[in-house]
Structures are given as C-alpha cells and as structure tokens.
C-alpha positions as CSV (number, residue, x, y, z in Angstrom):
1,X,21.0,-27.1,27.8
2,X,18.3,-25.0,26.3
3,X,17.4,-21.9,28.5
4,X,14.0,-19.6,28.4
5,X,11.6,-20.2,25.9
6,X,14.0,-21.9,23.4
7,X,11.8,-25.1,24.2
8,X,9.1,-23.8,22.2
9,X,9.3,-25.0,18.3
10,X,7.5,-22.2,16.9
11,X,8.7,-18.4,15.4
12,X,6.9,-15.5,16.9
13,X,3.9,-15.1,14.9
14,X,4.4,-11.7,13.5
15,X,2.1,-12.2,10.4
16,X,-0.7,-12.8,12.6
17,X,-0.3,-9.5,14.6
18,X,0.7,-7.7,11.2
19,X,-3.3,-8.9,10.1
20,X,-4.5,-8.2,13.4
21,X,-3.3,-4.7,13.3
22,X,-4.7,-3.9,10.4
23,X,-8.2,-5.5,11.6
24,X,-8.0,-3.4,14.4
25,X,-7.3,0.1,12.5
26,X,-10.2,-0.9,10.4
27,X,-12.3,-1.3,13.7
28,X,-11.6,1.8,14.9
29,X,-12.2,3.6,11.6
30,X,-15.9,1.6,11.6
31,X,-16.4,2.4,15.3
32,X,-15.6,6.2,14.8
33,X,-18.1,6.3,11.7
34,X,-20.9,5.5,14.1
35,X,-20.0,7.3,17.3
36,X,-19.0,10.8,17.5
37,X,-16.0,11.6,20.1
38,X,-14.7,14.9,21.3
39,X,-12.0,16.2,19.2
40,X,-9.0,15.0,21.4
41,X,-10.6,11.7,21.7
42,X,-10.5,11.3,17.8
43,X,-6.8,12.5,17.3
44,X,-6.0,9.8,19.4
45,X,-8.3,7.5,17.6
46,X,-6.8,8.3,14.5
47,X,-3.3,8.5,15.5
48,X,-3.8,4.8,16.6
49,X,-5.1,4.1,13.2
50,X,-2.3,5.2,11.4
51,X,0.2,3.5,13.9
52,X,-1.5,0.4,13.8
53,X,-1.9,0.1,9.6
54,X,1.8,1.3,9.5
55,X,2.9,-1.9,11.5
56,X,0.4,-4.1,9.6
57,X,1.6,-3.0,6.3
58,X,5.0,-3.3,7.0
59,X,4.4,-6.8,8.5
60,X,2.6,-8.1,5.7
61,X,4.2,-6.4,3.3
62,X,7.5,-7.8,4.3
63,X,6.2,-11.3,4.3
64,X,4.6,-11.1,0.8
65,X,8.2,-9.6,-0.2
66,X,10.7,-11.6,1.5
67,X,8.6,-15.2,2.1
68,X,7.9,-16.9,5.5
69,X,10.9,-17.4,6.8
70,X,11.8,-13.5,7.0
C-alpha cells in the first residue's frame, strides 16, 4: 500500500523552480532599476537576487549537465 504522496506519478518540478528563481531575480533587478528604495531594503533585495540566481543556476546547470533524471 502506498503512503503519503506516493500516488502522484510526477517528480518534484525542480527545473521549473530553477527557471522561476532566475526570472524572479531578473524581476527584482528591473524593479530596483526603476524604484529608489532605502539602503537597507536595497541590500535585502540584492541579497534575494543573489540567493535566487544561485539556486536557479545550480538547478539549471545540473539539469543541463546530468540530464532529466538527475
């Protein structure tokens, strides 16, 4: 008998999450280019961009180098 989410025939969509992380980082950069924020908010936004792009690049590069099953 299957337990938990084992009845779902799909894998967790890490590639989709990686691409979305890259796009969210781009969106934040575009937003910051058009809006002036206080320095603390800018630092938090740029830190979010770095984390988002880091995760996104890790996921996408891993997918490209190892194929769809890894």
